[in-house]
C-alpha positions as CSV (number, residue, x, y, z in Angstrom):
1,X,-31.9,94.9,15.3
2,X,-30.2,93.4,12.3
3,X,-32.7,93.0,9.3
4,X,-31.6,89.3,8.9
5,X,-32.4,88.6,12.6
6,X,-35.8,90.4,12.2
7,X,-36.7,88.3,9.2
8,X,-35.6,85.2,11.0
9,X,-37.8,86.1,14.0
10,X,-40.8,86.9,11.8
11,X,-40.3,83.6,9.9
12,X,-40.2,81.6,13.2
13,X,-43.4,83.3,14.3
14,X,-45.1,82.7,10.9
15,X,-44.0,79.0,10.9
16,X,-45.3,78.5,14.4
17,X,-48.7,80.2,13.9
18,X,-51.8,78.3,15.0
19,X,-53.2,78.4,11.4
20,X,-50.0,76.7,10.0
21,X,-50.1,74.2,12.8
22,X,-53.8,73.4,12.5
23,X,-53.8,73.1,8.7
24,X,-50.7,70.9,9.0
25,X,-52.5,68.5,11.3
26,X,-55.4,68.3,8.8
27,X,-53.0,67.5,5.9
28,X,-51.0,65.0,7.9
29,X,-54.1,63.2,9.2
30,X,-55.7,63.1,5.8
31,X,-52.5,61.9,4.1
32,X,-51.9,59.2,6.6
33,X,-55.5,58.0,6.5
34,X,-55.4,57.9,2.7
35,X,-52.1,55.9,2.9
36,X,-53.6,53.4,5.3
37,X,-56.7,53.0,3.1
38,X,-54.6,52.6,-0.1
39,X,-52.3,50.0,1.5
40,X,-55.2,47.9,2.9
41,X,-57.1,48.0,-0.5
42,X,-54.0,47.1,-2.5
43,X,-53.1,44.2,-0.1
44,X,-56.6,42.8,0.4
45,X,-58.4,43.7,-2.9
46,X,-55.6,44.5,-5.4
47,X,-57.1,47.9,-6.2
48,X,-55.8,51.4,-5.3
49,X,-57.8,53.9,-3.3
50,X,-58.3,55.9,-6.4
51,X,-59.7,52.9,-8.2
52,X,-62.0,52.3,-5.3
53,X,-63.2,55.9,-5.6
54,X,-64.1,55.3,-9.2
55,X,-66.0,52.2,-8.3
56,X,-67.9,54.2,-5.6
57,X,-69.1,56.6,-8.2
58,X,-70.0,53.9,-10.7
59,X,-71.8,51.7,-8.2
60,X,-73.7,54.6,-6.6
61,X,-75.8,54.9,-9.8
62,X,-75.6,51.4,-11.5
63,X,-78.1,52.3,-14.2
64,X,-76.2,55.4,-15.3
65,X,-72.8,55.3,-17.1
66,X,-70.5,58.1,-16.1
67,X,-68.3,60.0,-18.5
68,X,-64.5,59.9,-18.1
69,X,-64.7,63.7,-17.9
70,X,-67.1,63.6,-15.0
71,X,-64.9,61.1,-13.2
72,X,-61.8,63.3,-13.8
73,X,-63.6,66.4,-12.4
74,X,-64.9,64.5,-9.4
75,X,-61.6,62.9,-8.5
76,X,-59.6,66.0,-9.5
77,X,-57.5,64.1,-12.1
78,X,-56.3,65.3,-15.4
79,X,-57.7,64.0,-18.6
80,X,-54.6,61.9,-19.2
81,X,-54.6,60.8,-15.6
82,X,-58.2,59.4,-15.7
83,X,-57.5,57.8,-19.1
84,X,-54.5,55.9,-17.7
85,X,-56.5,54.9,-14.6
86,X,-59.5,53.7,-16.6
87,X,-57.1,51.8,-18.9
88,X,-55.7,49.9,-15.8
89,X,-59.2,49.3,-14.5
90,X,-60.4,48.1,-17.8
91,X,-57.4,45.8,-18.1
92,X,-58.2,44.3,-14.7
93,X,-61.8,43.7,-15.7
94,X,-63.3,46.2,-13.3
95,X,-64.9,48.6,-15.8
96,X,-65.8,48.9,-19.4
97,X,-65.9,51.8,-21.7
98,X,-68.8,52.6,-24.1
99,X,-69.2,55.4,-26.6
100,X,-71.6,58.2,-25.5
101,X,-74.7,58.3,-27.6
102,X,-74.8,61.5,-29.6
103,X,-71.2,62.6,-28.6
104,X,-68.4,60.8,-30.4
105,X,-65.8,62.7,-28.3
106,X,-67.1,61.5,-25.0
107,X,-66.5,58.1,-23.4
108,X,-68.8,56.5,-20.8
109,X,-67.5,54.2,-18.1
110,X,-69.5,51.5,-16.3
111,X,-68.7,48.9,-13.7
112,X,-68.5,45.2,-14.7
113,X,-69.9,42.4,-12.6
114,X,-66.3,41.7,-11.5
115,X,-65.9,45.4,-10.6
116,X,-69.0,45.3,-8.4
117,X,-67.8,42.1,-6.7
118,X,-64.4,43.8,-6.0
119,X,-66.1,46.9,-4.9
120,X,-68.1,45.1,-2.3
121,X,-65.0,43.5,-0.8
122,X,-63.1,46.8,-1.0
123,X,-66.0,48.7,0.7
124,X,-65.7,46.4,3.7
125,X,-62.0,47.0,3.9
126,X,-62.4,50.7,3.5
127,X,-65.1,50.8,6.2
128,X,-62.9,48.9,8.6
129,X,-59.9,51.3,8.1
130,X,-62.1,54.4,8.3
131,X,-63.8,53.2,11.4
132,X,-60.5,52.5,13.1
133,X,-58.6,55.6,12.2
134,X,-61.3,58.3,11.4
135,X,-64.3,57.4,13.6
136,X,-63.0,55.6,16.7
137,X,-60.4,58.2,17.8
138,X,-63.0,61.0,17.8
139,X,-65.5,61.2,20.8
140,X,-69.0,60.4,19.5
141,X,-70.3,63.9,20.5
142,X,-67.6,65.5,18.4
143,X,-67.9,63.3,15.3
144,X,-71.0,65.0,13.9
145,X,-69.4,68.4,14.4
146,X,-66.3,67.2,12.6
147,X,-68.1,65.9,9.6
148,X,-70.3,69.0,9.5
149,X,-67.3,71.2,9.6
150,X,-65.6,69.2,6.8
151,X,-68.7,69.5,4.7
152,X,-68.7,73.3,5.2
153,X,-65.1,73.5,4.2
154,X,-65.7,71.4,1.1
155,X,-68.7,73.5,0.1
156,X,-66.7,76.8,0.5
157,X,-63.9,75.4,-1.7
158,X,-66.3,74.0,-4.3
159,X,-68.1,77.4,-4.5
160,X,-65.0,79.5,-4.7
């Protein structure tokens, strides 16, 4: 057999492997779900999905300001990426920055009253989209296994 044909055959097998297929389904589903969430949040609440994720973290612990560095790490954003995002959110009145006591290089971020109001509206929109496209299509008996498996994957990646 010609080496080129052999390479083509091997490439076809590799591209059609169950692992490639299954991982592709995960990526496509996650990407499409994120796009649906982002579109709904922008249309109905005038915030992006990433802004909503920041507000989740800030509203989860309302008595604790969170550093920009922690937000960047948690959202897997670069330092400049989180700075630009917080700039936009601050300009929209969703968050405010405060200097970190004892650390002049660190900046803390906290939600404003307006940010919490927007978050509550956005949480309802988010829940509606997630219920429709993430929860409803999965049989109830499988949903717990799905979320447990996703948690195990997350933990494996976090600990690696």
